[in-house]
DRENPADO-571947 format. One line per 10 residues: number of its first residue (from 0); for each residue x negated, y negated, z negated of C-alpha. Coordinates in nm, 4 decimals, decimal comma. Example, Ala and Ser with C-alpha at 12.3 -4.5 7.8 and 13.67 -1.06 7.14 Angstrom:
residues 2
0) -1,2300 0,4500 -0,7800 ~ -1,3670 0,1060 -0,7140
END
This chain:
residues 497
0) -1,2595 0,5415 0,1745 ~ -1,4962 0,4268 -0,0963 ~ -1,4320 0,4639 -0,4673 ~ -1,5529 0,1908 -0,7013 ~ -1,6979 0,3313 -1,0232 ~ -1,6848 0,0600 -1,2907 ~ -1,9078 0,0094 -1,5938 ~ -1,6095 -0,1768 -1,7462 ~ -1,8015 -0,4561 -1,9211 ~ -1,5944 -0,6630 -2,1599
10) -1,6501 -0,9937 -1,9806 ~ -1,5139 -0,8447 -1,6586 ~ -1,1822 -0,7853 -1,8298 ~ -0,8793 -1,0042 -1,7642 ~ -0,9106 -1,1880 -2,0979 ~ -0,6126 -1,4034 -2,1945 ~ -0,4367 -1,2823 -1,8812 ~ -0,3834 -0,9517 -2,0592 ~ -0,1978 -1,1319 -2,3386 ~ 0,0431 -1,2893 -2,0900
20) 0,0967 -0,9573 -1,9129 ~ 0,1772 -0,7947 -2,2477 ~ 0,4063 -1,0840 -2,3434 ~ 0,5895 -1,0417 -2,0137 ~ 0,6350 -0,6698 -2,0827 ~ 0,7801 -0,7441 -2,4263 ~ 1,0238 -0,9950 -2,2765 ~ 1,1149 -0,7401 -2,0080 ~ 1,2184 -0,4781 -2,2646 ~ 1,4219 -0,7318 -2,4653
30) 1,6008 -0,8811 -2,1646 ~ 1,6772 -0,5379 -2,0169 ~ 1,8265 -0,4226 -2,3496 ~ 2,0436 -0,7330 -2,3884 ~ 2,1582 -0,7387 -2,0265 ~ 2,2422 -0,3663 -2,0239 ~ 2,4444 -0,4125 -2,3438 ~ 2,6243 -0,7120 -2,1931 ~ 2,7132 -0,5156 -1,8784 ~ 2,8455 -0,2261 -2,0859
40) 3,0554 -0,4668 -2,2929 ~ 3,2091 -0,6115 -1,9762 ~ 3,2729 -0,2710 -1,8216 ~ 3,4345 -0,1368 -2,1382 ~ 3,6996 -0,4082 -2,1117 ~ 3,8022 -0,3072 -1,7600 ~ 4,0846 -0,0659 -1,6819 ~ 3,9345 0,2218 -1,4839 ~ 4,0589 0,5749 -1,4386 ~ 3,7016 0,7024 -1,4163
50) 3,5937 0,9048 -1,7203 ~ 3,2426 0,7697 -1,6656 ~ 3,3610 0,4117 -1,7231 ~ 3,6070 0,4952 -2,0008 ~ 3,3226 0,6483 -2,1996 ~ 3,1739 0,2984 -2,2324 ~ 3,4386 0,2041 -2,4884 ~ 3,2827 0,4605 -2,7225 ~ 2,9396 0,2991 -2,7083 ~ 2,7860 0,0985 -2,9878
60) 2,4796 -0,0398 -2,8049 ~ 2,2957 -0,1614 -3,1117 ~ 2,2974 0,1832 -3,2734 ~ 2,0184 0,2670 -3,0321 ~ 1,8160 -0,0413 -3,1269 ~ 1,5578 0,1386 -3,3421 ~ 1,5133 0,4278 -3,1004 ~ 1,4814 0,1895 -2,8056 ~ 1,2305 -0,0258 -2,9931 ~ 1,0141 0,2751 -3,0736
70) 1,0170 0,3982 -2,7142 ~ 0,9411 0,0464 -2,5872 ~ 0,6382 0,0221 -2,8160 ~ 0,5237 0,3608 -2,6853 ~ 0,5521 0,2212 -2,3300 ~ 0,3324 -0,0743 -2,4206 ~ 0,0836 0,1673 -2,5753 ~ 0,0828 0,3706 -2,2539 ~ 0,0067 0,0567 -2,0541 ~ -0,2685 -0,0390 -2,2988
80) -0,4337 0,3036 -2,2714 ~ -0,4319 0,2721 -1,8914 ~ -0,5992 -0,0684 -1,9076 ~ -0,3088 -0,2898 -1,8009 ~ -0,3873 -0,5503 -2,0675 ~ -0,7649 -0,5317 -2,0498 ~ -0,8882 -0,4301 -1,7039 ~ -0,8308 -0,5272 -1,3428 ~ -0,5961 -0,2484 -1,2380 ~ -0,4899 -0,2440 -0,8681
90) -0,1281 -0,3511 -0,8278 ~ 0,0230 -0,0302 -0,6927 ~ -0,1469 0,1705 -0,9679 ~ 0,0318 -0,0575 -1,2146 ~ 0,3650 -0,0016 -1,0395 ~ 0,3096 0,3736 -1,0505 ~ 0,2399 0,3654 -1,4244 ~ 0,5478 0,1471 -1,4805 ~ 0,7664 0,3908 -1,2854 ~ 0,6295 0,6865 -1,4838
100) 0,6809 0,5054 -1,8155 ~ 1,0380 0,3989 -1,7327 ~ 1,1364 0,7427 -1,6021 ~ 0,9841 0,9294 -1,8959 ~ 1,1406 0,6843 -2,1430 ~ 1,4828 0,7459 -1,9895 ~ 1,4433 1,1212 -2,0419 ~ 1,3084 1,0840 -2,3965 ~ 1,5847 0,8472 -2,5057 ~ 1,8540 1,0645 -2,3513
110) 1,7248 1,3727 -2,5337 ~ 1,6660 1,1902 -2,8642 ~ 2,0111 1,0277 -2,8544 ~ 2,1708 1,3684 -2,8168 ~ 1,9695 1,5179 -3,1032 ~ 2,0237 1,2189 -3,3345 ~ 2,3918 1,1874 -3,2356 ~ 2,3578 0,8213 -3,1391 ~ 2,6701 0,6741 -2,9808 ~ 2,5553 0,6046 -2,6281
120) 2,5918 0,7456 -2,2773 ~ 2,3575 0,8465 -2,0011 ~ 2,4748 0,5644 -1,7667 ~ 2,3819 0,3026 -2,0288 ~ 2,0377 0,4543 -2,0847 ~ 1,9757 0,4854 -1,7094 ~ 2,0929 0,1279 -1,6510 ~ 1,8746 -0,0044 -1,9320 ~ 1,5536 0,1591 -1,8088 ~ 1,6255 0,0736 -1,4446
130) 1,6598 -0,2903 -1,5503 ~ 1,3449 -0,2522 -1,7578 ~ 1,1499 -0,1312 -1,4540 ~ 1,2696 -0,4286 -1,2480 ~ 1,1914 -0,6717 -1,5308 ~ 0,8402 -0,5294 -1,5774 ~ 0,7699 -0,5861 -1,2072 ~ 0,9223 -0,9355 -1,2063 ~ 0,7292 -1,0637 -1,5077 ~ 0,3988 -0,9173 -1,3913
140) 0,4347 -1,0675 -1,0463 ~ 0,5135 -1,3999 -1,2118 ~ 0,2041 -1,3817 -1,4341 ~ -0,0244 -1,2868 -1,1443 ~ 0,1201 -1,5610 -0,9240 ~ 0,0732 -1,8270 -1,1925 ~ -0,2823 -1,7194 -1,2727 ~ -0,3959 -1,6403 -0,9188 ~ -0,5845 -1,9688 -0,8801 ~ -0,7066 -1,9854 -1,2394
150) -1,0851 -1,9892 -1,2801 ~ -1,0525 -1,7649 -1,5850 ~ -0,8608 -1,5080 -1,3825 ~ -1,0885 -1,5129 -1,0782 ~ -1,4105 -1,3132 -1,1083 ~ -1,6960 -1,4483 -0,8893 ~ -1,8101 -1,1436 -0,6948 ~ -2,1099 -1,0543 -0,4780 ~ -2,1200 -0,7460 -0,2548 ~ -2,4479 -0,5753 -0,1641
160) -2,4233 -0,3037 0,0999 ~ -2,3962 -0,2103 0,4657 ~ -2,1549 -0,3814 0,7040 ~ -1,9123 -0,0885 0,7397 ~ -1,8655 -0,0253 0,3678 ~ -1,8572 -0,3982 0,2923 ~ -1,5773 -0,4392 0,5455 ~ -1,3766 -0,1640 0,3730 ~ -1,4312 -0,3252 0,0313 ~ -1,3211 -0,6666 0,1579
170) -1,0041 -0,5198 0,3075 ~ -0,9290 -0,3484 -0,0247 ~ -0,9790 -0,6703 -0,2236 ~ -0,7802 -0,8697 0,0322 ~ -0,4833 -0,6341 0,0004 ~ -0,4738 -0,6600 -0,3803 ~ -0,5244 -1,0171 -0,4999 ~ -0,3886 -0,9292 -0,8452 ~ -0,7298 -0,7843 -0,9354 ~ -0,8888 -1,1285 -0,9054
180) -1,2156 -1,0308 -0,7334 ~ -1,3310 -1,3584 -0,5731 ~ -1,5978 -1,2547 -0,3209 ~ -1,8159 -1,5502 -0,2228 ~ -2,1416 -1,3875 -0,1040 ~ -2,2444 -1,0690 0,0749 ~ -2,5934 -0,9202 0,1068 ~ -2,6095 -0,6940 0,4107 ~ -2,8554 -0,4112 0,4497 ~ -2,7953 -0,1809 0,7454
190) -3,0370 0,0995 0,8173 ~ -2,8790 0,2203 1,1397 ~ -2,6620 -0,0560 1,2874 ~ -2,7930 -0,2259 1,5986 ~ -2,7030 -0,5653 1,4529 ~ -2,7363 -0,5553 1,0735 ~ -2,6460 -0,9202 1,0311 ~ -2,2818 -0,9093 1,1316 ~ -1,9536 -0,7764 0,9999 ~ -1,7290 -0,7503 1,3033
200) -1,4131 -0,6482 1,1187 ~ -1,3161 -0,8987 0,8472 ~ -0,9833 -1,0021 0,6920 ~ -0,8997 -1,3625 0,7855 ~ -0,9364 -1,4652 0,4210 ~ -1,3105 -1,3937 0,4408 ~ -1,3924 -1,5439 0,7802 ~ -1,6060 -1,8154 0,6139 ~ -1,7783 -1,5767 0,3749 ~ -2,1448 -1,6497 0,3007
210) -2,3540 -1,3646 0,4416 ~ -2,7158 -1,3284 0,3284 ~ -2,9736 -1,1356 0,5297 ~ -3,2896 -1,2098 0,3280 ~ -3,3057 -0,8775 0,1472 ~ -3,6491 -0,9498 0,0063 ~ -3,4959 -1,1974 -0,2371 ~ -3,1863 -1,0125 -0,3549 ~ -3,3585 -0,9137 -0,6801 ~ -3,4428 -1,2778 -0,7545
220) -3,0869 -1,3707 -0,6648 ~ -2,9495 -1,1271 -0,9236 ~ -3,1895 -1,2486 -1,1932 ~ -3,0996 -1,6135 -1,1319 ~ -2,7245 -1,5493 -1,0921 ~ -2,6355 -1,3116 -1,3773 ~ -2,2817 -1,4476 -1,4149 ~ -2,1636 -1,2925 -1,0899 ~ -1,9903 -0,9569 -1,0730 ~ -2,1857 -0,7313 -0,8360
230) -2,0333 -0,4580 -0,6210 ~ -2,3213 -0,2459 -0,4913 ~ -2,3258 0,0287 -0,2292 ~ -2,6164 0,2217 -0,3808 ~ -2,6480 0,4607 -0,0871 ~ -2,7656 0,1592 0,1121 ~ -3,0811 0,1627 -0,1021 ~ -3,2659 0,4945 -0,0703 ~ -3,5215 0,6176 -0,3220 ~ -3,7209 0,3576 -0,5114
240) -3,5154 0,0679 -0,3715 ~ -3,2090 0,2070 -0,5475 ~ -3,3942 0,2158 -0,8790 ~ -3,5158 -0,1413 -0,8272 ~ -3,1699 -0,2847 -0,7722 ~ -3,0258 -0,1030 -1,0751 ~ -3,3216 -0,2249 -1,2809 ~ -3,2568 -0,5807 -1,1597 ~ -2,8894 -0,5595 -1,2557 ~ -2,9683 -0,4205 -1,5989
250) -3,2504 -0,6705 -1,6552 ~ -3,0144 -0,9597 -1,5782 ~ -2,7471 -0,7967 -1,7947 ~ -2,5191 -0,8476 -1,4958 ~ -2,1757 -0,6947 -1,4582 ~ -2,1514 -0,4472 -1,1738 ~ -1,9681 -0,1622 -1,0052 ~ -2,1194 0,0943 -0,7718 ~ -1,9500 0,2232 -0,4586 ~ -2,0480 0,5790 -0,3616
260) -2,0207 0,6337 0,0126 ~ -1,7604 0,9079 0,0344 ~ -1,5893 0,8373 0,3650 ~ -1,3808 1,1122 0,5270 ~ -1,3039 1,2699 0,1896 ~ -0,9702 1,3032 0,0104 ~ -1,0649 1,0652 -0,2649 ~ -0,7479 0,8810 -0,3719 ~ -0,6769 1,1199 -0,6573 ~ -1,0300 1,2468 -0,7184
270) -1,0980 1,3295 -1,0812 ~ -1,4422 1,2573 -1,2309 ~ -1,6219 1,5294 -1,4275 ~ -1,9065 1,4237 -1,6570 ~ -2,1910 1,6259 -1,8128 ~ -2,3091 1,5114 -2,1545 ~ -2,6782 1,4201 -2,1559 ~ -2,7172 1,4163 -1,7764 ~ -2,6825 1,1520 -1,5053 ~ -2,4451 1,3774 -1,3148
280) -2,0857 1,3083 -1,2184 ~ -1,8696 1,5380 -1,0081 ~ -1,5739 1,3982 -0,8153 ~ -1,3228 1,6803 -0,7815 ~ -1,0973 1,6419 -0,4760 ~ -0,7328 1,7405 -0,4608 ~ -0,5360 1,8012 -0,1418 ~ -0,1594 1,7542 -0,1545 ~ -0,0263 1,7474 0,2011 ~ -0,1127 2,1095 0,2829
290) 0,0849 2,2410 -0,0149 ~ 0,4147 2,4069 0,0953 ~ 0,6119 2,2350 -0,1826 ~ 0,4822 1,8954 -0,0691 ~ 0,5777 1,9689 0,2912 ~ 0,9257 2,0853 0,1876 ~ 0,9776 1,7771 -0,0287 ~ 0,8669 1,5401 0,2467 ~ 1,0873 1,7094 0,5067 ~ 1,3899 1,7075 0,2739
300) 1,3536 1,3346 0,2114 ~ 1,3110 1,2731 0,5852 ~ 1,6263 1,4678 0,6723 ~ 1,8517 1,3084 0,4109 ~ 1,7279 0,9513 0,4630 ~ 1,7392 0,9690 0,8443 ~ 2,0950 1,1062 0,8387 ~ 2,2075 0,8271 0,6062 ~ 2,0129 0,5723 0,8114 ~ 2,1744 0,6729 1,1410
310) 2,5198 0,6369 0,9874 ~ 2,4340 0,3030 0,8251 ~ 2,2747 0,1600 1,1413 ~ 2,5427 0,2832 1,3833 ~ 2,7286 -0,0553 1,3902 ~ 2,3975 -0,2338 1,4533 ~ 2,3070 0,0111 1,7306 ~ 2,6440 -0,0602 1,8950 ~ 2,5913 -0,4377 1,8695 ~ 2,2430 -0,4117 2,0220
320) 2,3755 -0,1962 2,3059 ~ 2,6488 -0,4499 2,3854 ~ 2,4005 -0,7388 2,3723 ~ 2,1607 -0,5659 2,6119 ~ 2,4411 -0,4917 2,8578 ~ 2,5688 -0,8517 2,8419 ~ 2,2206 -0,9689 2,9409 ~ 2,2499 -0,7678 3,2581 ~ 2,0506 -0,4598 3,1570 ~ 2,1517 -0,2030 3,4191
330) 1,9164 0,0677 3,2940 ~ 1,9681 0,2968 2,9976 ~ 1,9469 0,1046 2,6688 ~ 1,7290 0,3832 2,5259 ~ 1,3779 0,4755 2,6301 ~ 1,2121 0,8102 2,5586 ~ 0,8363 0,7658 2,5831 ~ 0,5966 1,0600 2,5735 ~ 0,3883 1,0552 2,2557 ~ 0,1411 1,2835 2,0771
340) 0,2903 1,4623 1,7778 ~ 0,1943 1,7158 1,5135 ~ -0,0535 1,9823 1,6288 ~ -0,1133 1,7770 1,9439 ~ 0,2262 1,8628 2,0945 ~ 0,3897 1,5994 2,3144 ~ 0,7408 1,4820 2,2256 ~ 0,9958 1,2242 2,3361 ~ 0,9802 0,9185 2,1097 ~ 1,3075 0,7242 2,1238
350) 1,3269 0,3443 2,1232 ~ 1,5554 0,0717 2,2503 ~ 1,4391 -0,0189 2,5986 ~ 1,2650 -0,3569 2,5769 ~ 1,0852 -0,3377 2,9127 ~ 1,2095 -0,2805 3,2641 ~ 1,1019 0,0446 3,4304 ~ 0,7844 0,0342 3,6415 ~ 0,6754 -0,3062 3,5099 ~ 0,3100 -0,2271 3,4361
360) 0,2086 -0,4386 3,7357 ~ 0,3308 -0,7445 3,5412 ~ 0,0837 -0,6622 3,2645 ~ -0,2077 -0,6154 3,5054 ~ -0,1341 -0,9444 3,6807 ~ -0,1047 -1,1273 3,3484 ~ -0,4332 -0,9878 3,2144 ~ -0,6174 -1,0729 3,5364 ~ -0,4989 -1,4338 3,5130 ~ -0,5629 -1,4707 3,1374
370) -0,9138 -1,3681 3,0204 ~ -0,8354 -1,4405 2,6532 ~ -0,5262 -1,2221 2,6655 ~ -0,7356 -0,9490 2,8274 ~ -0,9855 -0,9600 2,5385 ~ -0,6959 -0,9400 2,2915 ~ -0,5500 -0,6399 2,4763 ~ -0,8837 -0,4566 2,4843 ~ -0,9254 -0,4996 2,1079 ~ -0,5688 -0,4436 1,9828
380) -0,3891 -0,2735 2,2771 ~ -0,1070 -0,5195 2,2005 ~ -0,0080 -0,8689 2,3124 ~ 0,1761 -1,1362 2,1101 ~ 0,3641 -1,2417 2,4270 ~ 0,3959 -0,9341 2,6422 ~ 0,5029 -1,0374 2,9965 ~ 0,6933 -0,7099 3,0348 ~ 0,9490 -0,8178 2,7716 ~ 1,1788 -1,0376 2,9788
390) 1,4976 -1,1150 2,7817 ~ 1,5877 -1,2823 2,4511 ~ 1,7434 -0,9716 2,2936 ~ 1,4447 -0,7607 2,3936 ~ 1,2023 -1,0099 2,2391 ~ 1,4052 -1,0116 1,9164 ~ 1,4043 -0,6324 1,9072 ~ 1,0263 -0,6206 1,9501 ~ 0,9581 -0,9001 1,7022 ~ 1,1847 -0,7539 1,4319
400) 1,0847 -0,3889 1,4999 ~ 1,4538 -0,3046 1,5480 ~ 1,3583 -0,1383 1,8762 ~ 1,2313 0,1508 1,6633 ~ 1,5646 0,2256 1,4898 ~ 1,6464 0,5121 1,7344 ~ 1,3399 0,6938 1,6008 ~ 1,5604 0,7939 1,3080 ~ 1,6882 1,0584 1,5515 ~ 1,3311 1,1836 1,5925
410) 1,3035 1,2060 1,2135 ~ 1,6339 1,3920 1,1856 ~ 1,5318 1,6465 1,4499 ~ 1,1880 1,6962 1,2939 ~ 0,9514 1,5519 1,5556 ~ 0,8709 1,2481 1,3397 ~ 0,8674 1,1493 0,9721 ~ 0,9762 0,8332 0,7936 ~ 0,6128 0,7678 0,6967 ~ 0,3033 0,8691 0,8893
420) 0,0582 0,7477 1,1528 ~ 0,2335 0,5573 1,4299 ~ 0,2792 0,7768 1,7407 ~ 0,0121 0,7308 2,0070 ~ 0,0087 0,7664 2,3840 ~ -0,1686 1,0681 2,5385 ~ -0,4311 0,8375 2,6945 ~ -0,5193 0,7025 2,3483 ~ -0,6394 1,0401 2,2180 ~ -0,9978 0,9801 2,3291
430) -1,0069 0,6529 2,1316 ~ -0,9600 0,8530 1,8099 ~ -1,2638 1,0739 1,8660 ~ -1,3048 1,3366 1,5918 ~ -1,0423 1,1536 1,3837 ~ -0,7711 1,2927 1,6113 ~ -0,7874 1,6109 1,4004 ~ -0,6507 1,4137 1,1050 ~ -0,3800 1,2524 1,3185 ~ -0,2469 1,5822 1,4528
440) -0,2174 1,7401 1,1069 ~ 0,1022 1,5462 1,0357 ~ 0,4121 1,4175 1,2101 ~ 0,3966 1,0586 1,3353 ~ 0,5980 0,8104 1,1304 ~ 0,8397 0,5233 1,1860 ~ 0,6280 0,3246 0,9441 ~ 0,2786 0,3797 0,8143 ~ -0,0237 0,2318 0,6455 ~ -0,1190 0,0348 0,9575
450) 0,2311 -0,1134 0,9760 ~ 0,2056 -0,2659 0,6293 ~ -0,1627 -0,3635 0,6327 ~ -0,1670 -0,6331 0,8963 ~ -0,0464 -0,4343 1,1921 ~ -0,1196 -0,6009 1,5249 ~ -0,3597 -0,8538 1,3712 ~ -0,5951 -0,5603 1,3059 ~ -0,8234 -0,3947 1,5568 ~ -0,7328 -0,0549 1,6983
460) -1,0361 0,0922 1,5198 ~ -0,8977 -0,0317 1,1872 ~ -0,5677 0,1346 1,2748 ~ -0,7519 0,4644 1,3351 ~ -0,9220 0,4259 0,9965 ~ -0,5887 0,3792 0,8181 ~ -0,4250 0,6700 1,0023 ~ -0,7072 0,8988 0,8917 ~ -0,7008 0,7646 0,5350 ~ -0,3266 0,8286 0,5046
470) -0,3566 1,1922 0,6105 ~ -0,6560 1,2649 0,3859 ~ -0,5020 1,0971 0,0811 ~ -0,1324 1,1735 0,1214 ~ 0,0957 1,1701 -0,1802 ~ 0,4688 1,1255 -0,2290 ~ 0,3955 0,8116 -0,4280 ~ 0,1906 0,6804 -0,1353 ~ 0,4919 0,7252 0,0942 ~ 0,7097 0,5346 -0,1530
480) 0,4555 0,2506 -0,1660 ~ 0,4436 0,2275 0,2146 ~ 0,8250 0,2202 0,2391 ~ 0,8436 -0,0541 -0,0253 ~ 0,5757 -0,2552 0,1564 ~ 0,7543 -0,2055 0,4901 ~ 1,0624 -0,3988 0,3758 ~ 0,8902 -0,7390 0,3287 ~ 0,6665 -0,6741 0,6321 ~ 0,9744 -0,6351 0,8553
490) 1,1727 -0,9184 0,6942 ~ 0,8794 -1,1574 0,7357 ~ 0,8233 -1,0274 1,0904 ~ 0,4633 -0,9441 1,0069 ~ 0,2918 -0,9444 1,3471 ~ 0,5704 -0,7499 1,5123 ~ 0,4649 -0,7601 1,8752
END
């Protein structure tokens, strides 16, 4: 992973977009307050035996108006301090801040209401701030969607670096369009690559990107194009060349960020340390996954959620089993494939059977007859139309990822986790190289970063990169983000083959 260190120039800020984001937040707090009060009013008129509901008749919602207003203003101040109204903050960082603000506000209002003897109840406060969280998200998504194609929102961006780091940057920008970085040109400088003029791994959005190779003129380009925002991989320019490019950027008064090459490090929550009077910055790493409390928390969530999931999905599992049998499936409806797990131990990974036993010859025949399909298989180790999947129900299971529902049993028994690298076959270990050490540190997951980042439209090497990144930068919040991103990915059948 590569961390972008911004100079934060004023003209790179989001401008009037920040006003609309702030306006949306204000509307969110007002609407949540009114709607929560309306729901309480309706519930108080119902005849329930529950003491929780009967307490609603005691509430005077508008007694908490001043306290709620003060806490809401504090929330807006928190967002302002974290740059939500001024800077281009990545989307999931915004969501994290919103969740923290809403959760902390709930606690503060509950405590203050008790101290000040305000007539309210915990359910009302919890409902109000839950609605507030949802409203914050809704209004921000609306603002970003409306302004996505606005010239004022988009920031013309040029990347200068090596092909590998540039590819990582483009994937990061592609995954978070709310930041508005509009990359139109790339200057490539590769000191070690055999072909320095190509980027083999690009998101589809950037397939027609302008790539410059004339590195002798990049300084003139900066001087004559000062209105661009430059993202520079300084490690690409050793010694005096590095000083020259920084001098060119400063001379043109151009806006820029620098990307230190810090691959293979746990950088997601690195904290910068500065030394007054010196051009020295330390990035202090933090590791979370190895902490016993983190492991206990992750396992507890896995156990509870998988148990609930198996109960909830049991009718669906029965329906799928009946459907497979009606199609003439004489084999077991479940398939236990051997996969590589934590610490390199092999385990049985359960799935619905979507292929007939001993059908690999169908794949070999298909690949021999279809050269394009063979190229696709060699790059992705997947096929959009696998010849081994022979029935309608099986194709639906593969396309919708429902064939993986039985893996909840693996999660319950502790051989898998809800979130983690997808389990790999034993013969795929050598493809991971040294990165296999990261993979085997954790339990494989039902869903993971690869699942929600393009999945089968990405090369296997990109999958390895994301598996390694997840392990090195694990956090509970990261797992929550992946689970939230999994829902739309599955519903939209995002490359599920």
